[in-house]
LOVO-814087 format. One record per atom (N, C-alpha, C): residue in one letter; x, y, z. Coordinates in steps of 0.2 Angstrom, whole numbers, padded with zeros to 4 digits, always signed. Each point is the difference from the previous one (the first is absolute). Layout:
aXYZ ...
This chain:
m+0629+0724+0566 m+0004-0002+0004 m-0005-0004+0006 s+0002-0007+0001 s-0003-0004+0004 s+0007+0002+0008 s-0002-0003+0003 s+0003+0000+0009 s+0007-0003-0002 p+0008+0003+0002 p+0004-0004-0003 p+0004-0004+0008 t-0003-0001+0003 t+0001-0005+0004 t+0002-0007+0000 f-0002-0003-0006 f+0001-0005-0001 f+0008+0001-0008 l+0004-0002+0001 l+0006+0000-0005 l+0002-0005-0003 t-0003-0005+0003 t+0002-0008-0007 t-0009-0003+0002 l+0001-0006-0004 l-0005-0003+0002 l+0001-0006+0003 h+0005-0002+0003 h+0001-0003+0007 h-0003+0003+0006 e+0000+0009-0002 e-0004+0002+0007 e-0006-0001+0001 l-0003+0000-0008 l-0008-0002+0001 l-0003-0007+0003 v+0006-0003-0003 v-0003-0008+0000 v+0000-0002+0008 k+0005+0004+0003 k+0002-0002+0006 k-0006+0004+0005 r-0003+0006-0003 r-0005+0003+0003 r-0008-0004+0001 a+0001-0002-0007 a-0008-0003+0000 a+0002-0008+0003 r+0003-0002+0002 r+0000-0006+0004 r-0002+0000+0008 q+0004+0007+0000 q-0001+0001+0007 q-0007+0002+0002 k-0002+0003-0006 k-0009+0003+0002 k-0005-0005-0001 l+0003-0006-0005 l-0006-0005+0001 l+0000-0007+0002 s-0004-0001+0001 s-0003-0008+0005 s+0003-0005-0003 h+0002-0002+0004 h+0003-0009-0004 h-0003-0001-0006 d-0007-0002+0000 d-0005-0003-0003 d+0000+0006-0008 s+0001+0007+0002 s+0000+0003-0007 s+0006+0000-0002 w+0005+0000+0003 w+0008-0002-0004 w+0000-0005-0003 d-0005-0006+0001 d+0003-0006-0003 d-0004+0001-0007 y-0007+0004+0001 y-0002+0001-0006 y+0003+0003-0005 i+0007+0004+0001 i+0004+0003-0004 i+0004-0004-0005 v+0003-0005+0007 v+0007-0002-0002 v+0000-0008-0002 g-0008-0002-0001 g-0002-0007-0001 g-0003-0003-0007 g+0000-0005+0001 g-0002-0002-0007 g-0004-0008+0000 a+0002-0004-0005 a-0004-0005+0002 a+0003-0008+0001 e-0001-0002+0005 e+0002-0008+0000 e+0009+0002+0003 t+0004-0002-0006 t+0005-0001+0002 t+0004+0007+0001 e-0004+0004-0002 e+0004+0007-0004 e+0006+0000-0005 t+0000-0005-0003 t+0005-0002-0007 t+0000+0007-0005 t-0008+0001-0001 t-0001+0007-0005 t+0002+0004+0002 v-0001+0001+0006 v+0001+0010+0003 v+0009-0002+0001 r+0003-0005+0001 r+0009+0000+0000 r+0002+0000-0007 r-0004-0001-0004 r+0002-0002-0007 r+0001+0006-0005 n-0006+0005+0004 n-0001+0008-0004 n+0007+0003+0002 r+0003+0001+0007 r+0004+0000+0002 r+0006+0001-0003 l+0002-0009-0001 l+0004-0003+0000 l+0002+0001-0010 a-0007-0001-0005 a+0000+0005-0006 a+0004+0007-0001 l+0000+0004+0006 l+0001+0008-0001 l+0008-0002+0003 d+0002-0004+0004 d+0006+0001+0000 d+0003-0005-0003 s-0001-0004-0004 s+0002-0003-0006 s+0001+0003-0007 i+0002+0008+0001 i+0002+0004-0004 i+0005+0006+0001 a+0003+0001-0003 a+0006+0003+0001 a+0000+0008-0006 f+0003+0004+0002 f-0002+0004-0006 f+0009+0001-0005 r-0002+0002-0007 r+0004+0002-0004 r+0002+0007+0000 p+0003+0003+0004 p+0001+0008-0003 p+0003+0000-0005 r-0003+0009-0003 r+0004+0002-0004 r+0005+0008+0002 v+0003+0000-0003 v+0005+0007+0003 v-0002+0006-0006 l+0002+0007+0002 l+0004+0004-0003 l-0008+0002-0005 r-0005-0001+0003 r-0008+0004-0002 r-0001+0006+0004 d-0003+0004-0006 d-0004+0006+0004 d-0004+0000+0006 v+0000-0002+0005 v-0005+0001+0004 v-0001+0002+0005 s+0002+0007-0002 s-0002+0007+0006 s-0007-0002-0002 q-0005-0001-0001 q-0007+0002-0001 q-0004-0008+0000 v-0002-0004+0005 v-0003-0005+0000 v-0009+0000-0001 d-0003-0002-0006 d-0008+0000+0001 d-0001-0005+0003 a-0002-0003+0005 a-0005-0003+0001 a-0006-0004+0000 s-0003+0006-0004 s-0009+0000+0000 s+0000-0005-0006 a-0008-0002+0000 a-0002-0004-0005 a-0006+0001-0002 k-0004-0003-0004 k-0006+0002-0004 k-0003-0007+0002 l-0009+0001+0001 l-0005-0006+0000 l-0006+0004-0001 l-0002-0003-0003 l-0007+0002-0001 l-0001+0007-0003 g+0003+0002-0004 g+0000+0006+0001 g+0004+0007+0005 r+0001-0003+0004 r+0003+0004+0006 r+0006-0002+0001 t+0003+0007+0001 t+0006-0001+0002 t+0002+0000+0009 l+0005-0005+0001 l+0000-0001+0006 l+0007+0000+0005 r+0000+0003+0005 r+0007+0001+0002 r+0006-0005+0000 l-0003-0007+0002 l+0005-0004-0001 l-0005-0007-0003 p+0005-0005-0005 p-0005-0005+0000 p-0003-0006+0005 l-0004+0003+0003 l-0002-0002+0007 l-0009-0002+0001 l-0002-0003+0000 l-0006-0003+0005 l-0002-0001+0006 l-0004+0002+0003 l-0002-0004+0007 l-0004-0004-0002 a+0002-0007+0002 a-0004-0005-0003 a-0005-0001+0005 p-0006-0005-0002 p-0005-0001+0004 p+0001-0005+0004 i-0002+0002+0008 i+0000-0001+0006 i-0006-0001+0001 g-0002-0005+0004 g-0007-0003+0005 g+0005+0003+0005 g-0005+0003+0007 g+0003+0000+0007 g+0004+0005+0001 l+0000+0007-0003 l+0004+0005+0000 l-0003+0004+0008 e-0007-0003+0000 e+0000+0005+0008 e+0003-0003+0005 l+0005-0006-0002 l+0006-0003+0006 l+0004+0005+0002 f+0002+0003-0007 f+0005+0005+0000 f-0001+0008+0001 a-0005+0003+0000 a-0002+0006-0001 a-0008+0003+0002 p-0003+0001+0004 p-0007+0001+0000 p-0005+0002-0007 e+0005+0003-0002 e-0004+0002-0007 e+0001-0004-0005 a+0004-0005-0001 a+0002-0006-0003 a+0000+0002-0008 g-0004-0001-0005 g+0002-0001-0005 g-0001+0007-0003 a-0002+0005+0003 a-0002+0008-0001 a+0007+0002+0001 a+0005-0004+0007 a+0006+0004+0001 a+0004-0002-0005 a-0001-0007-0005 a+0007+0001-0004 a-0003+0003-0005 a-0007+0002-0002 a-0002+0004-0006 a+0002+0004+0000 m+0001+0008+0006 m+0003+0004+0002 m+0006-0001+0001 a+0005-0006+0001 a+0006+0002-0001 a+0002+0000-0008 a-0003-0003-0004 a+0003-0002-0007 a-0003+0009-0003 r-0003+0003+0003 r-0005+0005-0003 r+0006+0005-0001 q+0003+0001+0009 q+0004+0004+0000 q+0007-0002-0002 f+0001-0007+0000 f+0008-0002-0004 f-0001+0003-0009 g-0005-0003+0000 g-0001+0000-0009 g+0002-0008-0004 i-0002-0004+0004 i+0002-0008-0003 i-0008-0003+0000 a-0001-0005-0004 a-0009-0004-0001 a-0002-0003+0008 h-0006-0001-0001 h-0002-0003+0008 h-0005-0005-0003 m-0001-0007+0000 m-0005-0003+0000 m-0003-0003+0006 l-0006+0000+0000 l-0005-0002+0008 l-0002-0006-0001 s+0002-0005+0004 s-0003-0006+0002 s-0008+0002+0001 s-0003-0007-0001 s-0007+0001-0001 s-0003-0004+0007 v+0004-0001+0003 v+0000-0001+0008 v+0003+0001+0006 c+0003+0009-0002 c+0005+0006+0003 c-0007+0003+0002 e-0001+0002+0006 e-0003+0007+0001 e+0003+0007-0001 p-0003+0004-0001 p-0006+0002+0001 p-0007-0004-0005 g+0005+0000-0006 g-0007-0002-0005 g+0003+0005-0006 l-0004-0002-0005 l+0003+0003-0007 l-0004+0007-0001 e-0004+0003+0002 e-0003+0007+0001 e+0005+0003+0005 a+0001+0000+0005 a+0002+0004+0007 a+0009-0001-0003 v+0003-0004-0002 v+0006+0000-0003 v+0001+0005-0006 a-0007+0003-0005 a+0001+0002-0005 a-0001+0007+0003 r-0002+0001+0004 r-0004+0006+0005 r+0009+0002+0001 a+0003-0004+0004 a+0006+0005+0004 a+0005+0000-0006 a+0001-0003-0006 a+0004+0001-0003 a-0002+0002-0007 p-0005+0003-0002 p-0003+0000-0005 p+0005+0002-0010 d+0004+0002+0002 d+0005+0001-0005 d+0006-0003+0000 a+0000-0008+0001 a+0007-0002+0002 a-0002-0003-0006 l+0003-0006-0001 l+0001-0004-0006 l-0001-0006+0005 r-0008-0002-0002 r-0003-0006+0005 r-0003-0007-0005 m+0002-0004+0001 m-0001-0004-0002 m-0007-0006+0007 f-0001-0003-0004 f-0008-0006+0005 f+0005-0009-0001 q+0000-0002+0005 q+0001-0007+0000 q-0005-0002+0002 l-0002-0007-0004 l-0006-0005+0002 l+0002-0007+0002 y-0003-0003+0007 y+0000-0006+0000 y-0006-0001-0002 v-0004-0007-0004 v-0005+0001-0001 v-0004-0006+0007 r-0005+0004-0001 r-0005-0003+0007 r-0007-0002-0001 g-0001+0003-0008 g-0008+0000-0002 g+0001-0002-0005 d-0006+0000-0004 d-0003-0003-0006 d+0003+0006-0004 a-0003-0001-0009 a+0004+0003-0004 a-0003+0008+0000 a-0007+0001+0003 a-0004+0005+0001 a+0005+0004+0005 w+0002-0003+0007 w+0003+0002+0004 w+0006+0005-0002 t+0004-0004-0005 t+0007+0001-0001 t-0001+0008-0005 d-0006-0002-0003 d+0001+0006-0006 d-0006+0006+0002 a-0002+0000+0009 a+0000+0005+0002 a+0005+0004+0004 l+0004-0004+0004 l+0009+0001+0000 l+0002+0006-0005 a+0000-0002-0005 a+0003+0001-0005 a-0003+0008-0002 e-0006-0002+0001 e-0006+0007-0002 e+0005+0005+0007 r+0001-0002+0005 r+0001+0004+0006 r+0007+0003-0002 a+0004-0005-0002 a+0007+0003-0001 a+0001+0007-0007 v-0006-0002-0003 v+0003+0006-0006 v-0005+0004+0004 a-0005+0000+0004 a-0004+0006+0002 a+0005+0005+0007 a+0004-0003+0004 a+0004+0001+0002 a+0007+0005-0003 g+0003-0001-0005 g+0003+0004-0004 g+0007-0005-0001 c+0001-0006+0001 c+0003-0006-0001 c+0003+0003-0006 s+0008-0003+0000 s+0001+0000-0007 s+0002-0007-0004 a-0001-0005+0006 a+0001-0008-0003 a-0005-0004+0003 f-0002-0006-0001 f-0002-0006+0002 f+0003-0007+0002 c+0001+0000+0005 c+0004-0005+0000 c-0004-0008+0002 l+0003-0004+0000 l-0002-0009+0001 l+0005-0002+0003 t+0000-0005+0004 t+0004-0003+0005 t-0001-0006-0005 v+0004-0005+0000 v-0001-0005-0003 v+0005-0008+0004 d+0003+0002+0004 d+0004-0004+0003 d-0004-0001+0008 t-0005+0000+0001 t-0004-0004+0006 t-0007-0004-0002 a+0002-0002-0004 a-0006-0007-0001 a+0000-0003+0007 y+0004-0002+0004 y+0000-0002+0007 y+0005+0003+0004 y-0006+0001+0009 y+0006+0007+0003 y+0004-0006+0004 s+0008+0004-0001 s+0005-0007+0002 s-0001-0001+0010 r+0006-0005+0001 r+0001+0000+0005 r+0006+0007+0004 r-0004+0003+0003 r+0007+0007+0004 r-0001-0005+0006 e+0007-0005+0001 e+0002-0003+0006 e+0000+0004+0007 r+0002+0006-0001 r+0002+0005+0005 r-0005-0001+0004 d-0006+0003-0004 d-0005-0001+0001 d-0003-0006+0005 i+0000-0003-0004 i-0004-0006+0001 i+0004-0004+0008 a+0007-0001+0002 a+0001-0001+0005 a+0000+0005+0005 k-0002+0006+0000 k-0001+0004+0003 k-0009+0000+0003 r-0004-0005-0005 r-0006+0000+0001 r-0004+0008+0000 h+0004+0003-0004 h-0004+0008-0003 h-0003-0002-0006 s-0004+0001-0001 s-0003+0002-0006 s-0004+0007-0002 r+0002+0003-0006 r+0000+0008-0001 r-0008-0001-0001 s-0002-0007-0003 s-0009+0001-0002 s-0003-0005+0001 g-0007+0000+0000 g-0004-0006+0001 g+0000-0003-0007 p-0004-0005+0001 p+0000-0007-0008 p-0003+0005-0003 m+0000-0001-0009 m-0002+0006-0004 m-0002-0004-0006 p-0005-0003+0000 p-0003-0004-0006 p+0001+0003-0006 e+0000+0007-0001 e+0001+0005-0005 e+0005-0002-0005 r+0004-0002+0003 r+0007-0002-0001 r+0000-0004-0007 e-0004-0005+0000 e-0003-0003-0004 e-0001+0003-0006 f-0001+0006-0002 f-0001+0004-0007 f+0007+0001-0003 q+0006+0000+0005 q+0007+0001-0004 q+0002-0005-0005 a-0003-0007+0005 a+0002-0006-0002 a-0001-0001-0008 r-0005+0001+0000 r-0004-0001-0007 r+0001+0006-0006 v+0005+0005+0001 v+0001+0006-0004 v+0005-0005-0005 t-0001+0003-0006 t+0002-0002-0005 t+0002+0004-0005 w+0002-0002-0009 w+0003+0006-0005 w-0008+0003-0001 d-0003-0006+0000 d-0007+0004-0002 d-0003+0006+0004 d+0000-0001+0005 d+0000+0005+0005 d+0004+0007-0002 v+0005-0002+0000 v+0004+0006-0003 v+0001+0004-0005 a-0004-0003-0007 a-0002+0000-0005 a-0009+0005+0003 r-0004-0002+0002 r-0004+0004+0002 r+0000+0006+0004 i+0005-0001+0003 i+0003+0007+0005 i+0001+0005-0005 k+0006-0001-0005 k+0002+0002-0005 k-0005+0003-0005 a-0004-0002+0000 a-0006+0003-0006 a-0003+0003+0004 n-0001+0000+0007 n-0006+0006+0003 n+0003+0004+0004 c+0005+0000+0001 c+0003+0006+0004 c+0006+0004-0003 a-0004+0006+0002 a+0004+0007-0004 a+0005+0002+0001 l+0003-0004+0008 l+0007+0002+0001 l+0006-0008-0005 p+0007+0006-0001 p+0004-0008+0000 p+0000-0004+0004 l+0000-0006-0002 l+0002-0008+0005 l+0004-0001+0001 v+0001+0000+0006 v+0009-0003+0003 v-0001-0007+0002 l+0005-0004+0000 l-0003-0009+0004 l+0008+0001+0002 k-0002-0001+0009 k+0005-0003+0002 k+0001-0004+0003 g+0006-0002+0000 g+0002-0007+0001 g+0002-0006-0003 i+0003+0003-0007 i+0002-0003-0006 i+0007+0000+0002 a+0001-0008+0000 a+0006-0001+0000 a+0003-0005-0005 t-0001-0002-0005 t+0002-0004-0007 t+0000+0002-0006 a+0004+0001-0005 a+0000+0004-0006 a-0007-0002-0005 e-0003-0008+0002 e-0004-0005-0001 e-0006+0007+0001 d-0001+0001+0006 d-0006+0004+0002 d+0000+0006-0002 a+0006+0005-0002 a+0001+0007+0000 a-0004+0000-0010 i+0003-0006-0002 i-0003+0000-0008 i-0007+0000+0001 l-0001-0004+0004 l-0008-0001+0001 l-0004+0007+0001 a+0002+0004+0004 a-0002+0005+0002 a-0002+0006-0005 l+0006+0000-0003 l+0000+0003-0007 l-0005+0000-0005 e-0002-0008-0001 e-0004-0003-0004 e-0006+0003+0002 q+0000+0001+0006 q-0006+0003+0003 q-0003+0007+0001 g+0004+0003-0003 g+0001+0008+0000 g+0003+0003+0005 v+0003-0004+0004 v+0003+0002+0009 v+0003+0007-0001 d+0000+0005+0002 d+0004+0008+0000 d+0006-0001+0004 i-0001-0002+0005 i+0008-0001+0005 i+0000-0006+0004 i+0004-0004-0002 i+0004-0005+0004 i+0002+0002+0006 y+0000-0005+0004 y+0000+0002+0007 y+0006-0007+0003 v+0006+0000+0000 v+0003-0008+0003 v+0000+0003+0005 s-0002-0007+0005 s-0001+0000+0007 s+0000-0009+0001 n+0003+0000+0006 n-0003-0007+0003 n-0001+0004+0008 h-0004+0003+0000 h-0003+0004+0005 h+0005-0001+0008 g+0006+0005-0004 g+0003-0001+0006 g+0003-0005+0004 g-0001-0007-0003 g+0000-0008+0003 g-0004-0002+0005 r-0006+0004+0000 r-0006-0002+0004 r-0004-0004-0002 q+0001-0003-0006 q-0006-0005-0004 q+0003-0007+0000 l+0002+0000-0007 l+0005-0005+0000 l+0007-0002+0002 d+0000-0004+0004 d+0007-0003+0004 d+0005-0001-0007 h+0007+0000+0002 h+0004-0003-0006 h-0001+0001-0007 g-0003+0007+0002 g-0001+0002-0008 g+0008+0004-0002 r+0002+0004-0005 r+0005+0005-0002 r+0000+0005+0002 g+0006+0003+0002 g+0000+0007+0000 g-0002+0007-0005 a-0004+0002+0002 a-0003+0005-0002 a+0005+0001-0010 m+0008+0004+0004 m+0004+0000-0006 m+0002-0005-0003 e+0000-0006+0002 e+0000-0007-0004 e-0004+0002-0005 m-0007-0001+0000 m-0006+0001-0004 m+0002+0005-0006 l+0001+0004+0002 l-0001+0007-0004 l+0003-0001-0007 p+0007-0002-0001 p+0003+0001-0006 p-0005-0005-0006 e-0002-0004+0001 e-0002-0004-0003 e-0010+0003-0003 i-0001+0004+0004 i-0004+0002-0001 i+0002+0009-0005 v+0003+0001+0003 v+0003+0008-0003 v+0000-0004-0008 a+0004-0005-0002 a-0002-0002-0007 a-0006-0002-0003 a-0003-0004+0004 a-0008-0002-0004 a-0003+0006+0001 v+0000+0007+0002 v-0005+0005+0000 v+0005+0004-0006 g+0004+0002-0001 g+0006+0001-0005 g-0003+0011-0002 g-0002+0001+0005 g-0002+0005+0000 g-0005+0003+0000 r-0008-0008+0000 r-0003+0005-0003 r-0006+0003+0007 a+0002-0001+0004 a-0002+0002+0007 a+0004+0001+0004 p-0003+0005+0005 p+0004+0004+0005 p+0000-0010+0005 l+0005+0002+0005 l+0002-0006+0005 l+0002+0003+0006 i-0004-0003+0005 i+0002+0003+0007 i+0003-0006+0003 v+0003+0000+0005 v+0003-0006+0004 v+0001+0002+0007 d-0003-0004+0004 d+0002+0000+0009 d+0003-0008+0001 g+0003+0001+0006 g-0001-0006+0003 g+0009+0000+0004 g-0002+0004+0006 g+0009+0000+0003 g+0004+0006-0002 f-0004+0006-0003 f+0005+0004-0005 f+0002+0007+0009 c+0003+0001+0003 c+0002+0002+0004 c+0005+0005+0002 r+0005+0001-0007 r+0005+0008+0001 r-0002+0003-0007 g+0006+0005+0000 g-0002+0004-0006 g+0003-0005-0006 t+0007-0005+0004 t+0002-0003-0007 t-0003-0006-0001 d-0005-0003+0004 d-0006-0004-0002 d-0005+0004-0007 i-0002+0006-0001 i-0004+0002-0003 i+0004+0001-0007 v+0009+0002+0000 v+0003+0001-0004 v+0000-0007-0005 k+0002-0005+0004 k+0000-0006-0003 k-0006-0004-0004 a-0007+0001+0002 a-0004-0002-0003 a-0002+0004-0005 l+0001+0006-0001 l-0002+0006-0006 l+0008-0004-0007 a+0004+0000+0003 a+0006-0004-0004 a-0003-0003-0003 a-0004-0006+0005 a-0002-0006-0005 a-0004-0002-0004 g-0005+0008+0000 g-0004+0001-0004 g-0008+0002+0004 a-0001+0001+0006 a-0005+0001+0002 a-0003+0009-0002 d-0005+0002+0002 d-0001+0006-0002 d-0002+0003+0007 l-0003-0004+0006 l-0002+0003+0006 l+0001-0005+0003 v+0003+0002+0008 v+0002-0004+0006 v-0005-0001+0005 g-0004-0004+0002 g-0005+0001+0007 g+0002-0001+0004 l+0000+0003+0007 l+0002+0001+0005 l-0005-0003+0007 g+0003-0006+0001 g-0007-0004+0006 g+0002+0003+0005 r+0003-0005+0002 r+0003+0001+0010 r+0002+0004-0001 m+0005+0005-0004 m+0003+0005+0004 m-0005+0006+0001 q-0004+0001-0005 q-0008+0002+0002 q-0001+0001+0006 c-0002-0006+0001 c-0002-0002+0009 c+0004+0002+0004 i+0007+0000-0001 i+0006+0001+0005 i+0000+0009+0000 g+0000+0004-0006 g-0002+0006+0000 g-0006+0002+0003 l-0006-0001-0001 l-0006+0000+0005 l+0001+0000+0008 a+0002-0005+0001 a+0002-0003+0008 a+0004+0006+0002 a+0006+0001-0002 a+0005+0004+0002 a-0003+0006+0001 g-0004+0006-0002 g-0003+0006-0001 g-0004+0001-0005 g-0005-0005-0001 g-0007+0002-0002 g+0001+0002-0008 t-0003+0006-0002 t+0000+0001-0008 t+0008+0005-0001 a+0002+0003+0006 a+0007+0003+0001 a+0006-0006+0000 g-0003-0004+0002 g+0007-0006+0001 g+0002-0002-0006 l-0007-0001-0007 l-0001-0005-0005 l+0004+0006-0002 v-0002+0006-0001 v+0003+0007-0004 v+0008-0002-0001 r+0003-0001+0008 r+0009+0001+0000 r+0001-0005-0001 l-0003-0007+0000 l+0001-0007-0004 l+0002+0001-0006 l-0005+0003-0004 l+0001+0001-0008 l+0005+0006-0002 e+0000+0004+0004 e+0008+0006+0000 e+0007-0003+0001 i+0001-0004+0003 i+0007-0005+0001 i-0001-0005-0006 l-0006-0002+0001 l+0001-0004-0007 l+0004+0003-0007 e-0005+0006+0000 e+0003+0005-0006 e+0008+0002+0001 q+0000+0001+0006 q+0009+0002+0002 q+0005-0007-0003 e-0003-0005-0001 e+0003-0006-0001 e+0001-0001-0006 i-0006+0001-0004 i+0001-0001-0008 i+0002+0005-0003 h+0000+0005+0002 h+0005+0006-0003 h+0006-0004+0001 i+0004+0001+0006 i+0007-0002-0002 i+0001-0007-0003 c-0004-0006+0001 c+0000-0004-0004 c+0003+0001-0008 l-0007+0004-0002 l+0001+0000-0008 l+0006+0005-0001 g+0002+0003+0003 g+0006+0005-0001 g+0006-0003+0000 l+0002-0004+0006 l+0005-0006+0001 l+0000-0005-0006 l-0006-0002-0003 l+0000-0004-0008 l+0002+0003-0005 g+0000+0007+0002 g+0003+0005-0008 g-0009+0000-0004 v-0006+0000+0004 v-0007+0001-0004 v-0002+0006+0004 a-0003+0005-0007 a-0003+0005+0004 a-0006+0000-0001 a-0004-0007-0006 a-0007+0001+0002 a-0003-0006-0001 w-0005-0003+0000 w+0000-0009+0001 w+0000-0002-0008 n-0002+0005-0006 n+0001-0004-0005 n+0008-0001-0002 a+0002+0002+0003 a+0007-0002+0001 a+0005-0006+0004 l-0006-0004+0001 l+0000-0006+0004 l+0000-0005-0004 d+0004-0005+0001 d-0004-0007-0003 d+0005-0006+0005 p-0003-0007-0003 p+0001-0006+0005 p+0012+0000+0000 s+0002+0005-0006 s+0008+0000+0001 s+0001+0001+0006 y-0004+0007+0003 y+0003+0001+0007 y-0002-0006+0007 l-0001-0007-0004 l-0001-0004+0008 l+0006-0006-0003 h+0000-0003+0004 h+0006-0006+0001 h-0003-0006+0004 p+0002-0006+0000 p-0004-0004+0005 p+0005+0000+0006 a+0000-0001+0006 a+0005-0001+0005 a-0003-0003+0006 a+0003-0005+0003 a+0000-0002+0006 a-0005+0002+0005 p-0005-0001+0005 p-0002+0005+0003 p+0003+0000+0006 l-0002+0005+0005 l+0007+0001+0005 l-0006-0003+0008 g-0005+0001+0001 g-0005-0002+0003 g-0004-0008+0000 a-0005+0000+0003 a-0005-0006+0002 a-0005+0003-0002 g-0002+0006-0005 g-0007+0000-0002 g-0005+0003+0005 d+0002+0001+0006 d-0004+0003+0004 d-0006+0005-0002 t-0005+0002+0002 t-0004+0005-0002 t+0003+0007+0000 l+0005+0000+0007 l+0000+0008+0001 l+0010-0001-0003 g+0000-0007-0005 g+0007+0002-0001 g+0004+0004+0000 a-0002+0006-0004 a+0001+0004-0002 a+0002+0007+0004 f+0000-0002+0006 f+0000+0005+0007 f+0004-0001+0006 p+0008-0003-0003 p+0005-0003+0005 p+0002+0004+0004 l-0002+0005+0002 l+0004+0006+0005 l-0007+0001+0005 l-0006-0005+0001 l-0004+0001+0006 l+0003+0000+0006 a-0003+0003+0005 a+0005-0002+0006 a-0005+0001+0007 l-0005-0005-0002 l-0004+0001+0006 l+0002-0004+0007 e-0005+0000+0005 e+0002-0005+0005 e+0001-0005-0002 p+0003-0006+0003 p+0001-0006+0001 p-0009-0005-0001 n+0000-0003-0004 n-0007-0002+0000 n-0007+0003+0001 s+0002+0008-0004 s-0006+0005+0001 s-0002-0002-0007 f+0004-0002-0006 f-0001+0000-0008 f-0008-0006-0001 y+0001-0004+0002 y-0004-0006+0000 y-0002-0003+0006 
């Protein structure tokens, strides 16, 4: 059991903001250009209400889930994030250790320190996956896939929504650059379905595609033998004026029809958010910004504590919906509703009480 210092998610958010520089905080809350997609992620979740059922036996609620032959304590994935060293010295290793300690899945970004092998050593028995940004030719990609196999990863993920690097105007306005020119980014712009087919044929691991946003591309992914569909708009950090993740999800659920597991991320902050995603047909929810907040607030222990609070929220939500396990949940528990907020990145935390002007 981790430290009980934090009793609410609000407290973790507040502590993270107090500890981080302005630049690092903007990395968490910001997005592309007008940040419309960021806000739509939150608005899409806030536009769904629950239809609870009563007089069900919910004395025992089981919120565990299965993925790739493993049982997870919650249907959660620590999503791949570059730059985790901004939030904890151990970076990706800290997140992987939290995933192992709590019992959920972890996906390491190929641009996250301390690297594939070091993270594997830090959490050898965790359900670990590896996510790739293509920065080289076919041989370069295949070599990384082989390293993922050797490091004991359970899946290999190709991100497909980064053909161009977006304009992050919070950084541009401050003249703050996170990296220098990267000519190798052009390799990502050349990736096509032919590359997906080649990777699938050559890689010994189940293949995940991250960044699927339409039913049409989900069907193409299935036709190429992709094993897991990862629904994502990159947290609103790539295409401006995209749809919210929960707006994209239903058409993809219908197109996939249960033929592959579905992961979704984008704005998920609370236990109720996670329940909404699974009611809509997702199998797993990825945590991006909340992962950064947990690490910034207290390192591995802070992230574990965040997961413990999410677990409490999920159990309470399921119990009050009259649902004792995920297989009893379906879209009939959801209802369209008018959102009450403006879709702010952290709109799920209305009780934040920092000093005036200290939050932004």
